[in-house]
BABAPA-201830 format. One record per residue (C-alpha): residue in one letter; y negated, z, x. Coordinates in steps of 0.2 Angstrom, whole numbers. Layout:
# residues N
pt type = A	py = Y	pz = Z	px = X
...
***
This chain:
# residues 250
pt type = X	py = 1	pz = 59	px = -61
pt type = X	py = 10	pz = 60	px = -45
pt type = X	py = 5	pz = 45	px = -34
pt type = X	py = 15	pz = 42	px = -18
pt type = X	py = 10	pz = 32	px = -2
pt type = X	py = 24	pz = 26	px = 9
pt type = X	py = 24	pz = 25	px = 28
pt type = X	py = 37	pz = 12	px = 34
pt type = X	py = 43	pz = 5	px = 51
pt type = X	py = 45	pz = -13	px = 47
pt type = X	py = 58	pz = -25	px = 55
pt type = X	py = 49	pz = -41	px = 61
pt type = X	py = 51	pz = -55	px = 48
pt type = X	py = 67	pz = -47	px = 41
pt type = X	py = 64	pz = -47	px = 22
pt type = X	py = 82	pz = -40	px = 17
pt type = X	py = 81	pz = -26	px = 30
pt type = X	py = 63	pz = -21	px = 24
pt type = X	py = 68	pz = -21	px = 6
pt type = X	py = 82	pz = -9	px = 10
pt type = X	py = 69	pz = 1	px = 20
pt type = X	py = 58	pz = 1	px = 5
pt type = X	py = 72	pz = 7	px = -7
pt type = X	py = 76	pz = 22	px = 3
pt type = X	py = 58	pz = 28	px = 2
pt type = X	py = 58	pz = 24	px = -16
pt type = X	py = 73	pz = 36	px = -18
pt type = X	py = 63	pz = 50	px = -10
pt type = X	py = 48	pz = 47	px = -22
pt type = X	py = 59	pz = 47	px = -37
pt type = X	py = 67	pz = 63	px = -32
pt type = X	py = 49	pz = 71	px = -31
pt type = X	py = 44	pz = 64	px = -48
pt type = X	py = 32	pz = 51	px = -42
pt type = X	py = 25	pz = 39	px = -55
pt type = X	py = 19	pz = 26	px = -42
pt type = X	py = 23	pz = 22	px = -24
pt type = X	py = 12	pz = 10	px = -13
pt type = X	py = 18	pz = 2	px = 3
pt type = X	py = 8	pz = -4	px = 18
pt type = X	py = 0	pz = -21	px = 21
pt type = X	py = 13	pz = -35	px = 21
pt type = X	py = 26	pz = -22	px = 21
pt type = X	py = 41	pz = -33	px = 15
pt type = X	py = 39	pz = -45	px = 31
pt type = X	py = 29	pz = -33	px = 42
pt type = X	py = 12	pz = -38	px = 47
pt type = X	py = 16	pz = -54	px = 56
pt type = X	py = 2	pz = -67	px = 53
pt type = X	py = 11	pz = -80	px = 64
pt type = X	py = 26	pz = -80	px = 53
pt type = X	py = 17	pz = -78	px = 36
pt type = X	py = 18	pz = -97	px = 31
pt type = X	py = 37	pz = -98	px = 34
pt type = X	py = 40	pz = -81	px = 25
pt type = X	py = 28	pz = -83	px = 11
pt type = X	py = 35	pz = -84	px = -7
pt type = X	py = 29	pz = -86	px = -25
pt type = X	py = 23	pz = -70	px = -34
pt type = X	py = 38	pz = -71	px = -45
pt type = X	py = 52	pz = -75	px = -32
pt type = X	py = 68	pz = -67	px = -37
pt type = X	py = 70	pz = -60	px = -19
pt type = X	py = 59	pz = -45	px = -25
pt type = X	py = 68	pz = -43	px = -42
pt type = X	py = 76	pz = -26	px = -35
pt type = X	py = 58	pz = -18	px = -37
pt type = X	py = 57	pz = -23	px = -55
pt type = X	py = 74	pz = -16	px = -59
pt type = X	py = 69	pz = 0	px = -51
pt type = X	py = 52	pz = 1	px = -59
pt type = X	py = 61	pz = -2	px = -76
pt type = X	py = 74	pz = 11	px = -73
pt type = X	py = 64	pz = 25	px = -66
pt type = X	py = 47	pz = 21	px = -75
pt type = X	py = 39	pz = 19	px = -58
pt type = X	py = 25	pz = 8	px = -53
pt type = X	py = 28	pz = 0	px = -36
pt type = X	py = 16	pz = -10	px = -25
pt type = X	py = 23	pz = -19	px = -10
pt type = X	py = 15	pz = -31	px = 3
pt type = X	py = 20	pz = -49	px = 4
pt type = X	py = 13	pz = -66	px = 10
pt type = X	py = 11	pz = -76	px = -6
pt type = X	py = 8	pz = -94	px = -8
pt type = X	py = -7	pz = -101	px = -18
pt type = X	py = -14	pz = -118	px = -21
pt type = X	py = -27	pz = -115	px = -7
pt type = X	py = -15	pz = -107	px = 6
pt type = X	py = -6	pz = -91	px = 10
pt type = X	py = -13	pz = -75	px = 3
pt type = X	py = -11	pz = -57	px = 10
pt type = X	py = -4	pz = -51	px = -7
pt type = X	py = 0	pz = -34	px = -15
pt type = X	py = 13	pz = -37	px = -28
pt type = X	py = 13	pz = -23	px = -42
pt type = X	py = 28	pz = -20	px = -52
pt type = X	py = 26	pz = -10	px = -68
pt type = X	py = 40	pz = -5	px = -81
pt type = X	py = 44	pz = -19	px = -93
pt type = X	py = 29	pz = -29	px = -88
pt type = X	py = 25	pz = -45	px = -78
pt type = X	py = 21	pz = -43	px = -60
pt type = X	py = 3	pz = -42	px = -55
pt type = X	py = -5	pz = -49	px = -39
pt type = X	py = -19	pz = -42	px = -29
pt type = X	py = -24	pz = -53	px = -14
pt type = X	py = -35	pz = -47	px = 0
pt type = X	py = -53	pz = -54	px = -3
pt type = X	py = -61	pz = -49	px = 14
pt type = X	py = -51	pz = -56	px = 29
pt type = X	py = -53	pz = -51	px = 47
pt type = X	py = -59	pz = -65	px = 58
pt type = X	py = -41	pz = -65	px = 66
pt type = X	py = -33	pz = -69	px = 50
pt type = X	py = -42	pz = -85	px = 45
pt type = X	py = -30	pz = -96	px = 54
pt type = X	py = -16	pz = -90	px = 44
pt type = X	py = -23	pz = -84	px = 27
pt type = X	py = -35	pz = -88	px = 13
pt type = X	py = -46	pz = -76	px = 3
pt type = X	py = -41	pz = -69	px = -13
pt type = X	py = -54	pz = -69	px = -27
pt type = X	py = -49	pz = -57	px = -41
pt type = X	py = -51	pz = -38	px = -42
pt type = X	py = -38	pz = -27	px = -51
pt type = X	py = -42	pz = -11	px = -60
pt type = X	py = -26	pz = -3	px = -66
pt type = X	py = -27	pz = 10	px = -80
pt type = X	py = -13	pz = 22	px = -80
pt type = X	py = -15	pz = 38	px = -91
pt type = X	py = -32	pz = 45	px = -88
pt type = X	py = -35	pz = 37	px = -72
pt type = X	py = -42	pz = 20	px = -66
pt type = X	py = -35	pz = 13	px = -50
pt type = X	py = -43	pz = 1	px = -38
pt type = X	py = -34	pz = -7	px = -23
pt type = X	py = -40	pz = -12	px = -5
pt type = X	py = -30	pz = -20	px = 9
pt type = X	py = -34	pz = -15	px = 27
pt type = X	py = -50	pz = -23	px = 33
pt type = X	py = -58	pz = -22	px = 15
pt type = X	py = -60	pz = -3	px = 16
pt type = X	py = -73	pz = -6	px = 30
pt type = X	py = -83	pz = -18	px = 18
pt type = X	py = -95	pz = -7	px = 8
pt type = X	py = -97	pz = -19	px = -6
pt type = X	py = -78	pz = -18	px = -9
pt type = X	py = -78	pz = 1	px = -13
pt type = X	py = -94	pz = -1	px = -22
pt type = X	py = -86	pz = -13	px = -34
pt type = X	py = -72	pz = -1	px = -37
pt type = X	py = -84	pz = 13	px = -40
pt type = X	py = -95	pz = 3	px = -52
pt type = X	py = -79	pz = -3	px = -61
pt type = X	py = -75	pz = 15	px = -65
pt type = X	py = -61	pz = 18	px = -53
pt type = X	py = -57	pz = 36	px = -49
pt type = X	py = -43	pz = 32	px = -37
pt type = X	py = -44	pz = 20	px = -23
pt type = X	py = -28	pz = 15	px = -14
pt type = X	py = -29	pz = 6	px = 3
pt type = X	py = -13	pz = -3	px = 10
pt type = X	py = -15	pz = -6	px = 29
pt type = X	py = -7	pz = -10	px = 45
pt type = X	py = -18	pz = -1	px = 58
pt type = X	py = -18	pz = 5	px = 76
pt type = X	py = -21	pz = 23	px = 81
pt type = X	py = -39	pz = 19	px = 85
pt type = X	py = -41	pz = 9	px = 69
pt type = X	py = -35	pz = 24	px = 59
pt type = X	py = -49	pz = 34	px = 67
pt type = X	py = -62	pz = 22	px = 60
pt type = X	py = -53	pz = 20	px = 44
pt type = X	py = -52	pz = 39	px = 41
pt type = X	py = -71	pz = 41	px = 44
pt type = X	py = -75	pz = 27	px = 32
pt type = X	py = -63	pz = 33	px = 18
pt type = X	py = -69	pz = 51	px = 19
pt type = X	py = -87	pz = 44	px = 16
pt type = X	py = -82	pz = 32	px = 2
pt type = X	py = -72	pz = 46	px = -7
pt type = X	py = -87	pz = 57	px = -7
pt type = X	py = -100	pz = 44	px = -11
pt type = X	py = -90	pz = 37	px = -26
pt type = X	py = -81	pz = 54	px = -31
pt type = X	py = -64	pz = 45	px = -29
pt type = X	py = -48	pz = 51	px = -23
pt type = X	py = -42	pz = 40	px = -9
pt type = X	py = -24	pz = 36	px = -3
pt type = X	py = -20	pz = 26	px = 12
pt type = X	py = -3	pz = 19	px = 17
pt type = X	py = 0	pz = 14	px = 35
pt type = X	py = 16	pz = 9	px = 45
pt type = X	py = 23	pz = 14	px = 61
pt type = X	py = 31	pz = 4	px = 75
pt type = X	py = 26	pz = -13	px = 82
pt type = X	py = 18	pz = -27	px = 72
pt type = X	py = 11	pz = -43	px = 78
pt type = X	py = 3	pz = -39	px = 95
pt type = X	py = 0	pz = -20	px = 92
pt type = X	py = 7	pz = -4	px = 88
pt type = X	py = 4	pz = 4	px = 71
pt type = X	py = -3	pz = 22	px = 70
pt type = X	py = 4	pz = 29	px = 55
pt type = X	py = -6	pz = 44	px = 49
pt type = X	py = -4	pz = 39	px = 30
pt type = X	py = -16	pz = 50	px = 21
pt type = X	py = -25	pz = 57	px = 5
pt type = X	py = -43	pz = 62	px = 3
pt type = X	py = -50	pz = 72	px = -12
pt type = X	py = -65	pz = 66	px = -21
pt type = X	py = -76	pz = 76	px = -10
pt type = X	py = -71	pz = 67	px = 5
pt type = X	py = -60	pz = 81	px = 12
pt type = X	py = -43	pz = 76	px = 20
pt type = X	py = -30	pz = 83	px = 8
pt type = X	py = -14	pz = 78	px = 17
pt type = X	py = -7	pz = 67	px = 31
pt type = X	py = 9	pz = 61	px = 39
pt type = X	py = 12	pz = 60	px = 58
pt type = X	py = 10	pz = 44	px = 68
pt type = X	py = 28	pz = 41	px = 72
pt type = X	py = 40	pz = 43	px = 58
pt type = X	py = 44	pz = 35	px = 41
pt type = X	py = 41	pz = 46	px = 26
pt type = X	py = 31	pz = 48	px = 10
pt type = X	py = 15	pz = 57	px = 5
pt type = X	py = 13	pz = 62	px = -14
pt type = X	py = -2	pz = 69	px = -22
pt type = X	py = -3	pz = 76	px = -39
pt type = X	py = -19	pz = 69	px = -46
pt type = X	py = -21	pz = 84	px = -58
pt type = X	py = -19	pz = 98	px = -46
pt type = X	py = -22	pz = 89	px = -29
pt type = X	py = -6	pz = 97	px = -22
pt type = X	py = 0	pz = 86	px = -8
pt type = X	py = 19	pz = 85	px = -3
pt type = X	py = 25	pz = 76	px = 13
pt type = X	py = 43	pz = 71	px = 15
pt type = X	py = 49	pz = 63	px = 31
pt type = X	py = 64	pz = 51	px = 29
pt type = X	py = 80	pz = 57	px = 38
pt type = X	py = 93	pz = 43	px = 39
pt type = X	py = 108	pz = 46	px = 28
pt type = X	py = 100	pz = 61	px = 19
pt type = X	py = 97	pz = 52	px = 2
pt type = X	py = 97	pz = 34	px = -5
pt type = X	py = 102	pz = 30	px = -23
pt type = X	py = 91	pz = 16	px = -28
***
């Protein structure tokens, strides 16, 4: 299976613009034969906690229907980040679109202290089985919480996917943690980060893949939008930078 992690440059709070940005990267992934693409934390709005309440939607809101249409047409699993309303408050959500299926929601369990004024904790893990692989998901701060990866490993996950919005310094710490996690649980790990400005910080990019021995298999730069695709059978990694006007058919 070819799994793709996307590196976006979000437009603050602009849902239509960010959806358009997602579709151009999805186009690149489709050309490369990817079966799945994952976007950064809160990718559809940008990581903007102060705006999350006003921008939040229900999981099944039709503003995201384009992703289901693309998933159905290209047999592609798509995971995007969005603030999602719940009975208890706003969740940091990852909405997962699968061909001809209902949407899945993974919500961040372990919030950073700065997020508590804006968000509430999720409470359900997702293990997604596709082909011979079992995938587990993490959102940003969770990858630094040892019990989160432990649950994934104990649940049989062999692929661990982290969706983040991290600074350059944060990426250094995350890279060290994920290398150790990959080796400890013999999991292939993919990380999707953004570039540009979010909230009150600059994001560091460096979207990456580690093999199940903890070795870095591929990485994007810290400035440009693009995609990183790993073939989980061969561990071949392909990096594609997005060039405006080059391709977009979704």
